[in-house]
MITIPA-523618 format. One record per residue: x, y, z of N, C-alpha, C in turn; residue in three letters; residue number from 1. Coordinates in pm, whole numbers, plus 50000, padded with zeros to 5 digits. Atoms other than C-alpha are relative to their C-alpha. Layout:
MITIPA-523618
(torgu (X,Y,Z),(X,Y,Z),(X,Y,Z),"ALA",NUM)
...
//
This chain:
MITIPA-523618
(torgu (49899,50056,49926),(49874,49495,48374),(49997,49844,50026),"MET",1)
(torgu (49990,50143,49972),(49954,49117,48400),(49982,49967,50153),"ASN",2)
(torgu (50064,50075,49849),(49840,48901,48716),(50168,50031,50070),"GLU",3)
(torgu (49851,49978,49932),(50109,48981,48984),(50031,49882,50070),"ILE",4)
(torgu (49977,50120,49962),(50299,48670,49077),(50038,50015,50158),"ARG",5)
(torgu (49980,50015,49877),(50309,48585,49443),(50028,49893,50065),"ALA",6)
(torgu (49956,50164,49942),(50492,48334,49685),(49955,50052,50140),"VAL",7)
(torgu (50012,49994,49846),(50355,48261,50037),(50104,49920,50079),"ILE",8)
(torgu (49906,50088,49926),(50616,48189,50288),(49960,49996,50138),"VAL",9)
(torgu (50029,50029,49873),(50494,48051,50620),(50029,49857,50062),"ASP",10)
(torgu (49937,50134,49968),(50624,47762,50843),(49878,49943,50055),"ASP",11)
(torgu (50127,50070,49982),(50247,47659,50935),(49959,50020,49882),"ASP",12)
(torgu (50074,50028,50122),(50109,47479,50652),(49891,50029,49977),"PHE",13)
(torgu (50130,49976,50001),(49760,47550,50745),(49966,50155,49973),"ALA",14)
(torgu (49998,49847,50023),(49809,47919,50744),(50037,50022,49854),"VAL",15)
(torgu (49944,49951,50125),(50017,47930,50420),(49889,49947,49905),"ALA",16)
(torgu (50085,50054,50088),(49751,47716,50255),(49871,50087,49965),"HIS",17)
(torgu (50131,49868,49995),(49454,47990,50356),(50059,50091,49982),"VAL",18)
(torgu (49938,49881,50059),(49682,48264,50269),(49990,49977,49841),"ASN",19)
(torgu (49992,50019,50125),(49732,48105,49930),(49864,49988,49909),"ARG",20)
(torgu (50121,50000,50067),(49372,48043,49858),(49936,50124,50000),"ALA",21)
(torgu (50028,49854,49969),(49292,48411,49984),(50062,50082,49873),"PHE",22)
(torgu (49965,49937,50079),(49530,48568,49759),(49980,49965,49831),"VAL",23)
(torgu (50021,50054,50117),(49473,48347,49468),(49847,50050,49946),"ASP",24)
(torgu (50123,49955,50039),(49104,48458,49493),(49979,50142,49958),"ALA",25)
(torgu (50011,49859,50027),(49176,48822,49451),(50041,50022,49866),"GLN",26)
(torgu (50006,49950,50172),(49136,48974,49084),(50146,50042,49995),"PRO",27)
(torgu (49876,49948,50049),(49488,49044,48956),(50138,49940,50069),"GLY",28)
(torgu (49900,50067,49945),(49693,48796,49164),(50005,49849,49993),"PHE",29)
(torgu (50003,50131,50020),(49820,48446,49122),(50135,49955,50088),"THR",30)
(torgu (49877,50051,49919),(50035,48249,49354),(50061,49878,49923),"VAL",31)
(torgu (49914,50109,50076),(50323,48066,49209),(50066,49885,50079),"VAL",32)
(torgu (49960,50079,49903),(50456,47904,49512),(49970,50026,50159),"ALA",33)
(torgu (50012,49984,49849),(50467,47826,49891),(50146,49968,50048),"GLU",34)
(torgu (49852,50058,49915),(50790,47795,50125),(49950,49986,50138),"ALA",35)
(torgu (50042,50021,49848),(50760,47686,50484),(50154,50024,50062),"HIS",36)
(torgu (49862,49974,49930),(51162,47744,50573),(50047,50124,49912),"THR",37)
(torgu (49933,49910,50057),(51382,48029,50507),(50089,49968,49867),"GLY",38)
(torgu (49920,50044,50116),(51626,47834,50287),(49893,49964,49863),"SER",39)
(torgu (50086,50020,50085),(51320,47721,50103),(49937,50105,49904),"GLU",40)
(torgu (50056,49887,50069),(51181,48062,50030),(50093,50073,49920),"ALA",41)
(torgu (49875,49960,50108),(51521,48183,49883),(49993,49945,49886),"LEU",42)
(torgu (50004,50076,50112),(51513,47904,49655),(49882,50002,49900),"SER",43)
(torgu (50114,49990,50102),(51166,47951,49517),(49970,50147,49931),"VAL",44)
(torgu (49993,49857,50060),(51193,48327,49514),(50099,50045,49882),"ILE",45)
(torgu (49913,49998,50110),(51495,48288,49281),(49937,49929,49907),"GLU",46)
(torgu (50025,50098,50116),(51345,48041,49070),(49868,50069,49917),"ARG",47)
(torgu (50101,49939,50067),(51016,48211,49016),(49993,50169,49981),"HIS",48)
(torgu (49960,49855,50036),(51097,48574,49038),(49857,50073,50036),"ARG",49)
(torgu (50102,49965,49963),(50787,48681,49215),(49996,50173,50014),"PRO",50)
(torgu (49978,49841,49964),(50666,49069,49253),(49948,49990,50138),"GLN",51)
(torgu (50036,50007,49879),(50525,48966,49577),(50012,49899,50099),"LEU",52)
(torgu (49970,50096,49916),(50602,48801,49884),(49923,50011,50135),"VAL",53)
(torgu (50062,50016,49848),(50366,48718,50193),(50112,49935,50087),"LEU",54)
(torgu (49880,50040,49947),(50664,48682,50436),(49994,49989,50176),"LEU",55)
(torgu (49999,50014,49860),(50637,48540,50791),(50147,50015,50053),"ASP",56)
(torgu (49873,49933,49934),(50902,48680,51025),(50056,49861,50086),"VAL",57)
(torgu (49977,50095,49934),(50920,48334,51252),(50030,49877,49901),"TYR",58)
(torgu (49978,50139,50092),(51075,48031,51024),(50084,49937,50058),"LEU",59)
(torgu (49944,50083,49900),(51234,47740,51168),(50161,49996,49957),"PRO",60)
(torgu (49877,49997,50018),(51582,47811,50996),(50046,50144,50008),"ASP",61)
(torgu (49979,49850,50011),(51641,48148,50866),(49882,50100,50045),"LEU",62)
(torgu (50112,49922,49957),(51421,48422,51009),(49958,50068,49883),"GLY",63)
(torgu (50045,49924,50129),(51201,48611,50761),(50079,50130,49969),"GLY",64)
(torgu (49947,49870,50006),(51389,48931,50812),(50164,49958,49942),"LEU",65)
(torgu (49869,50042,50056),(51721,48728,50732),(49968,49955,49855),"ASP",66)
(torgu (50030,50044,50142),(51557,48602,50411),(50015,50134,49920),"VAL",67)
(torgu (49995,49870,50060),(51477,48966,50329),(50122,50056,49982),"LEU",68)
(torgu (49870,49954,49983),(51803,49084,50418),(50091,49946,49864),"ARG",69)
(torgu (49936,50059,50099),(51964,48844,50158),(49933,50046,49870),"ARG",70)
(torgu (50065,49924,50129),(51709,48949,49899),(50059,50138,49945),"LEU",71)
(torgu (49949,49865,50009),(51802,49307,49936),(50141,50002,49962),"ARG",72)
(torgu (49848,49994,50026),(52182,49233,49940),(50003,49951,49852),"ALA",73)
(torgu (49984,50066,50114),(52137,49022,49607),(49926,50102,49876),"ALA",74)
(torgu (50071,49899,50090),(51939,49339,49442),(49866,49977,49988),"GLY",75)
(torgu (50137,50051,50011),(51592,49188,49470),(49919,50097,50083),"ASP",76)
(torgu (50047,49913,49914),(51361,49475,49544),(49842,49946,49987),"ASP",77)
(torgu (50138,50056,50005),(51041,49243,49557),(49916,50052,50107),"VAL",78)
(torgu (50092,49975,49877),(50732,49356,49751),(49950,49935,50095),"GLU",79)
(torgu (50011,50098,49902),(50684,49224,50047),(49873,50032,50108),"VAL",80)
(torgu (50089,50006,49883),(50382,49182,50319),(50034,49941,50091),"ILE",81)
(torgu (49976,50075,49901),(50496,49076,50633),(49878,49982,50081),"ALA",82)
(torgu (50132,50054,49887),(50221,48854,50815),(50057,49880,50064),"VAL",83)
(torgu (49913,50045,49904),(50367,48761,51138),(49931,50043,50145),"THR",84)
(torgu (50040,49954,49848),(50292,48747,51512),(50081,50089,50079),"ALA",85)
(torgu (49907,49922,49908),(50599,48935,51583),(49960,50156,49997),"ALA",86)
(torgu (50083,49868,49980),(50497,49285,51718),(50094,50083,50069),"ARG",87)
(torgu (49883,49886,49904),(50808,49444,51902),(50051,50100,49923),"ASP",88)
(torgu (49939,49867,50053),(50944,49765,51810),(50129,49951,49911),"LEU",89)
(torgu (49851,50012,50047),(51295,49634,51712),(49959,49923,49863),"GLU",90)
(torgu (50026,50059,50112),(51123,49388,51448),(49929,50069,49898),"THR",91)
(torgu (50053,49900,50103),(50911,49640,51296),(50101,50097,49967),"VAL",92)
(torgu (49899,49895,50059),(51200,49883,51271),(50063,49919,49893),"ARG",93)
(torgu (49919,50036,50081),(51416,49649,51109),(49924,49948,49870),"ARG",94)
(torgu (50097,50021,50112),(51123,49540,50866),(49996,50114,49921),"ALA",95)
(torgu (49997,49881,50066),(51076,49887,50777),(50137,50066,49934),"ARG",96)
(torgu (49872,49992,50034),(51455,49946,50735),(50028,49908,49854),"LEU",97)
(torgu (49971,50093,50096),(51447,49668,50486),(49893,49996,49859),"LEU",98)
(torgu (50087,49973,50119),(51170,49821,50252),(49847,49936,50033),"GLY",99)
(torgu (50121,50054,49990),(50868,49661,50415),(49899,50113,50019),"VAL",100)
(torgu (50088,49917,49992),(50574,49868,50372),(49864,49982,50060),"ARG",101)
(torgu (50113,50056,49966),(50313,49649,50462),(50009,49893,50099),"HIS",102)
(torgu (49978,50087,49876),(50287,49463,50801),(49884,49965,50049),"TYR",103)
(torgu (50119,50085,49952),(50007,49250,50926),(50016,49941,50113),"LEU",104)
(torgu (49972,50085,49857),(50016,49120,51293),(49880,49904,50021),"VAL",105)
(torgu (50112,50119,50006),(49836,48777,51307),(49946,50030,50145),"LYS",106)
(torgu (50109,50035,50095),(49576,48711,51361),(49955,50122,49932),"PRO",107)
(torgu (50053,49867,50068),(49448,48967,51100),(49860,49952,49924),"PHE",108)
(torgu (50113,50049,50080),(49122,48983,50903),(50021,49988,49857),"SER",109)
(torgu (50022,49994,50133),(49051,48903,50535),(49999,50119,49931),"GLY",110)
(torgu (50000,49876,50067),(48962,49251,50477),(50103,50084,50032),"ALA",111)
(torgu (49866,49932,49980),(49294,49377,50616),(50094,49964,49894),"SER",112)
(torgu (49924,50039,50107),(49485,49157,50382),(49967,50054,49865),"LEU",113)
(torgu (50059,49941,50140),(49272,49267,50085),(50028,50140,49995),"ALA",114)
(torgu (49959,49846,50000),(49349,49625,50184),(50135,50006,49956),"GLU",115)
(torgu (49835,49987,50038),(49725,49556,50150),(50016,49939,49876),"ARG",116)
(torgu (49977,50038,50127),(49697,49343,49835),(49931,50121,49918),"LEU",117)
(torgu (50057,49877,50082),(49487,49634,49688),(50105,50132,49993),"ASP",118)
(torgu (49888,49902,49992),(49772,49890,49785),(50121,49955,49930),"GLU",119)
(torgu (49890,50044,50092),(50037,49652,49632),(49955,50001,49845),"VAL",120)
(torgu (50021,49998,50125),(49842,49613,49305),(50019,50157,49953),"ARG",121)
(torgu (49988,49874,50046),(49800,49999,49276),(50148,50064,49997),"ARG",122)
(torgu (49860,49945,49989),(50179,50053,49368),(50058,49949,49851),"GLY",123)
(torgu (49964,50045,50112),(50267,49813,49090),(49974,50052,49880),"ILE",124)
(torgu (50048,49943,50114),(50056,49956,48846),(50051,50143,49970),"ALA",125)
(torgu (49956,49865,50027),(50179,50308,48893),(50132,49964,49975),"ALA",126)
(torgu (49848,50041,50053),(50556,50156,48859),(49976,49972,49863),"ASP",127)
(torgu (50013,50030,50153),(50462,50015,48548),(49994,50104,49903),"GLU",128)
(torgu (50044,49894,50100),(50308,50320,48389),(50103,50088,50007),"ALA",129)
(torgu (49887,49880,49997),(50609,50538,48502),(50106,49959,49912),"ALA",130)
(torgu (49886,50041,50053),(50834,50299,48316),(50008,50082,49842),"LEU",131)
(torgu (49989,49963,50145),(50754,50488,47966),(50050,50134,50010),"ASP",132)
(torgu (49907,49864,49996),(50921,50810,48124),(50025,50045,50136),"GLY",133)
(torgu (49944,49985,49870),(51047,50998,48416),(49867,50082,50057),"ALA",134)
(torgu (50114,49917,49912),(50806,51116,48694),(50035,50147,50006),"LEU",135)
(torgu (49996,49856,49944),(50728,51486,48739),(49990,49988,50164),"ASP",136)
(torgu (50015,49961,49859),(50736,51658,49077),(49864,49955,50074),"GLN",137)
(torgu (50150,50030,49936),(50372,51612,49132),(49970,49842,50013),"ARG",138)
(torgu (49985,50164,49953),(50411,51231,49076),(50065,49940,50074),"ALA",139)
(torgu (49922,50048,49912),(50670,51184,49291),(49937,50029,50130),"VAL",140)
(torgu (50067,49961,49897),(50476,51389,49553),(49924,49900,50048),"ASP",141)
(torgu (50132,50112,49971),(50185,51149,49523),(50040,49883,50059),"HIS",142)
(torgu (49976,50120,49959),(50364,50846,49555),(50065,50009,50156),"VAL",143)
(torgu (49926,49977,49841),(50574,50953,49883),(49872,50052,50078),"PHE",144)
(torgu (50087,49948,49925),(50289,51150,50006),(49865,49912,50057),"GLY",145)
(torgu (50086,50070,49939),(50029,50927,50000),(50016,49876,50093),"THR",146)
(torgu (49928,50096,49909),(50236,50665,50165),(50010,50042,50128),"ALA",147)
(torgu (50008,49931,49868),(50306,50915,50449),(49854,49995,50062),"ALA",148)
(torgu (50115,49979,49920),(49948,50989,50492),(49946,49876,50034),"ALA",149)
(torgu (50041,50163,49947),(49841,50594,50527),(50083,49980,50120),"ARG",150)
(torgu (49933,50048,49868),(50125,50564,50786),(49964,50095,50118),"ARG",151)
(torgu (50043,49918,49907),(50001,50866,50969),(49859,49944,50054),"ALA",152)
(torgu (50101,50065,49962),(49740,50759,51228),(49839,50088,49964),"PRO",153)
(torgu (50121,49954,50071),(49394,50806,51081),(49899,50044,50117),"LEU",154)
(torgu (50106,50001,49933),(49112,50951,51255),(49896,49917,50006),"PRO",155)
(torgu (50097,50108,49994),(48839,50756,51394),(49884,49998,49880),"LYS",156)
(torgu (50126,50013,50117),(48590,50626,51097),(50061,50025,49858),"GLY",157)
(torgu (49937,49988,50120),(48852,50691,50822),(50052,49867,49952),"LEU",158)
(torgu (49920,50121,50053),(48967,50391,50582),(50124,50037,49914),"SER",159)
(torgu (49858,49988,50095),(49308,50362,50433),(49966,49989,49862),"PRO",160)
(torgu (50062,50048,50137),(49136,50227,50125),(49933,50110,49911),"VAL",161)
(torgu (50083,49867,50049),(48909,50542,50087),(50087,50105,49990),"SER",162)
(torgu (49899,49899,49994),(49193,50760,50184),(50078,50002,49839),"LEU",163)
(torgu (49904,50025,50106),(49400,50634,49883),(49894,50038,49866),"ASP",164)
(torgu (50117,49962,50151),(49069,50656,49629),(50017,50159,50024),"ARG",165)
(torgu (50012,49861,49997),(49047,51044,49759),(50121,50055,49932),"VAL",166)
(torgu (49879,49944,50039),(49398,51109,49712),(50035,49977,49862),"ALA",167)
(torgu (49982,50043,50153),(49426,50931,49357),(49890,50089,49938),"GLU",168)
(torgu (50095,49935,50077),(49121,51102,49242),(50040,50163,49986),"GLN",169)
(torgu (49961,49871,50002),(49255,51444,49365),(50134,50011,49905),"LEU",170)
(torgu (49867,49978,50095),(49585,51385,49168),(49958,50007,49868),"SER",171)
(torgu (50047,50011,50131),(49404,51261,48866),(49955,50098,49941),"ALA",172)
(torgu (50081,49878,50032),(49227,51582,48843),(50094,50122,49924),"ARG",173)
(torgu (49911,49906,50062),(49526,51801,48768),(49962,50151,50037),"GLY",174)
(torgu (50068,49879,49958),(49320,52088,48932),(49951,50004,50120),"ALA",175)
(torgu (50035,50003,49897),(49184,52202,49210),(49833,49958,50013),"ASP",176)
(torgu (50144,50051,50012),(48826,52055,49350),(49956,50015,50137),"ALA",177)
(torgu (50058,50002,49857),(48590,52078,49626),(49960,49872,50055),"SER",178)
(torgu (50059,50104,49971),(48481,51834,49847),(49889,49903,49952),"ALA",179)
(torgu (50108,50067,50051),(48137,51780,49678),(50046,49954,49884),"ALA",180)
(torgu (49984,50085,50115),(48295,51726,49361),(50078,49878,50007),"GLU",181)
(torgu (49928,50117,49985),(48550,51468,49492),(49847,49889,50045),"ILE",182)
(torgu (50089,50084,49951),(48240,51315,49661),(49928,49948,49905),"ALA",183)
(torgu (50077,50037,50107),(48028,51300,49362),(50078,49910,49913),"GLU",184)
(torgu (49936,50119,50094),(48306,51110,49153),(50014,49871,50078),"SER",185)
(torgu (49961,50133,49938),(48369,50845,49418),(49870,49963,50089),"LEU",186)
(torgu (50118,50068,49949),(48012,50794,49523),(49997,49987,50144),"GLY",187)
(torgu (50010,50015,49842),(48060,50891,49888),(49926,50143,50048),"MET",188)
(torgu (50073,49873,49951),(47901,51173,50126),(50092,50114,49988),"SER",189)
(torgu (49908,49856,49999),(48043,51545,50108),(50083,49994,50110),"ARG",190)
(torgu (49922,49991,49887),(48128,51524,50453),(50099,49890,50024),"VAL",191)
(torgu (49912,50107,49995),(48310,51207,50438),(50138,50052,49905),"SER",192)
(torgu (49889,49956,50104),(48511,51354,50129),(50091,50112,50090),"ALA",193)
(torgu (49945,49865,49957),(48573,51678,50318),(50119,49926,50135),"ARG",194)
(torgu (49919,50027,49890),(48718,51474,50629),(50144,49946,49930),"ARG",195)
(torgu (49912,50050,50050),(48939,51272,50414),(50100,50095,49934),"TYR",196)
(torgu (49950,49890,50000),(49053,51587,50248),(50087,50070,50081),"LEU",197)
(torgu (49953,49940,49905),(49141,51769,50536),(50115,49924,50069),"GLU",198)
(torgu (49859,50083,49943),(49362,51473,50673),(50105,49993,49877),"HIS",199)
(torgu (49875,49972,50110),(49562,51507,50324),(50066,50148,50010),"LEU",200)
(torgu (49936,49842,50004),(49611,51873,50372),(50084,49974,50160),"VAL",201)
(torgu (49938,49994,49875),(49705,51788,50758),(50149,49918,49975),"ALA",202)
(torgu (49862,50049,49988),(49989,51562,50642),(50078,50016,49892),"THR",203)
(torgu (49939,49947,50104),(50097,51757,50350),(50006,49938,49887),"GLY",204)
(torgu (50035,50016,50106),(49949,51577,50086),(49929,50055,49900),"VAL",205)
(torgu (50081,49917,50094),(49716,51820,49955),(50011,50142,50059),"ALA",206)
(torgu (50008,49858,49977),(49674,52189,49970),(49847,50053,50005),"GLU",207)
(torgu (50152,49948,49994),(49349,52384,50045),(50034,50183,49996),"VAL",208)
(torgu (50050,49846,50015),(49235,52739,49941),(49875,50050,49981),"ALA",209)
(torgu (50173,49984,50005),(48915,52918,49972),(49999,50075,49867),"PRO",210)
(torgu (50045,49940,50152),(48750,53059,49642),(49878,50063,50033),"ARG",211)
(torgu (50104,49908,49957),(48537,53346,49721),(49905,50006,49865),"TYR",212)
(torgu (50102,49995,50122),(48212,53382,49493),(49938,50132,50040),"GLY",213)
(torgu (50073,49877,49972),(47957,53640,49478),(49921,50019,50116),"SER",214)
(torgu (50085,49971,49872),(47774,53594,49803),(50011,49869,50077),"ALA",215)
(torgu (49953,50091,49925),(47817,53359,50105),(50121,49963,50049),"GLY",216)
(torgu (49860,50045,49940),(48103,53166,50265),(50089,49969,49860),"ARG",217)
(torgu (49909,50060,50122),(48401,53083,50041),(50000,49841,50013),"PRO",218)
(torgu (49950,50153,50017),(48441,52740,49906),(50133,49972,50012),"GLU",219)
(torgu (49860,50070,49991),(48727,52527,50012),(50031,49913,49865),"HIS",220)
(torgu (49969,50081,50108),(48914,52409,49703),(50146,49927,50025),"ARG",221)
(torgu (49903,50076,49986),(49159,52115,49731),(50099,49981,49887),"TYR",222)
(torgu (49925,50034,50099),(49460,52022,49518),(50100,49939,50049),"ARG",223)
(torgu (49857,50062,49963),(49781,51832,49521),(50096,50098,49998),"THR",224)
(torgu (49930,49877,50014),(50065,52057,49587),(50112,49994,49868),"PRO",225)
(torgu (49940,49990,50146),(50238,52198,49259),(50150,49980,50022),"ARG",226)
(torgu (49862,50005,50012),(50602,52139,49175),(50054,50100,49994),"SER",227)
//
């Protein structure tokens, strides 16, 4: 996959420069432009056609969501990470309706931004892989299901990045697997793998069924739902 082209939109020049440096430092990403107003954002996005925009909601002319609304009206489905101090319910809802899947409230950590960038990279890679043919039901369920699982409140101690890794490993197997098998493949403890798998089951992304052996307790086997 080629490097993901990104545009940084923030009215604060210092914040824009910091975010630009951080995104540029991430493998697989390159920042092609910055914008500090809504009108400037529309211009540079039209000129550079990025795959990702880090978009502030508060801009001095057009609001960030107004920028996004115009992009969507023009048929631009660019991936957006909202990076903003706006945390009111109405703004969050409007962002979601405009297709924002990643929303970071300022101030946020570099680790949080890195997680969102990794999610974007994985999503774009999956989209590119799907261009060669239609997705089957299992692949569609995986795309929607993993996102649903990530939006659901995570139990204490679980990480969204590790959750994605477990979900992708389970989906890639094409067959059922035990927590021990998933743990070994990902280099995590069996207890941790089981917690992630149980969360995937609880959110409908995975199924679990016991396998009875010759002796002892049945082993729980996990799999992605069949089409």
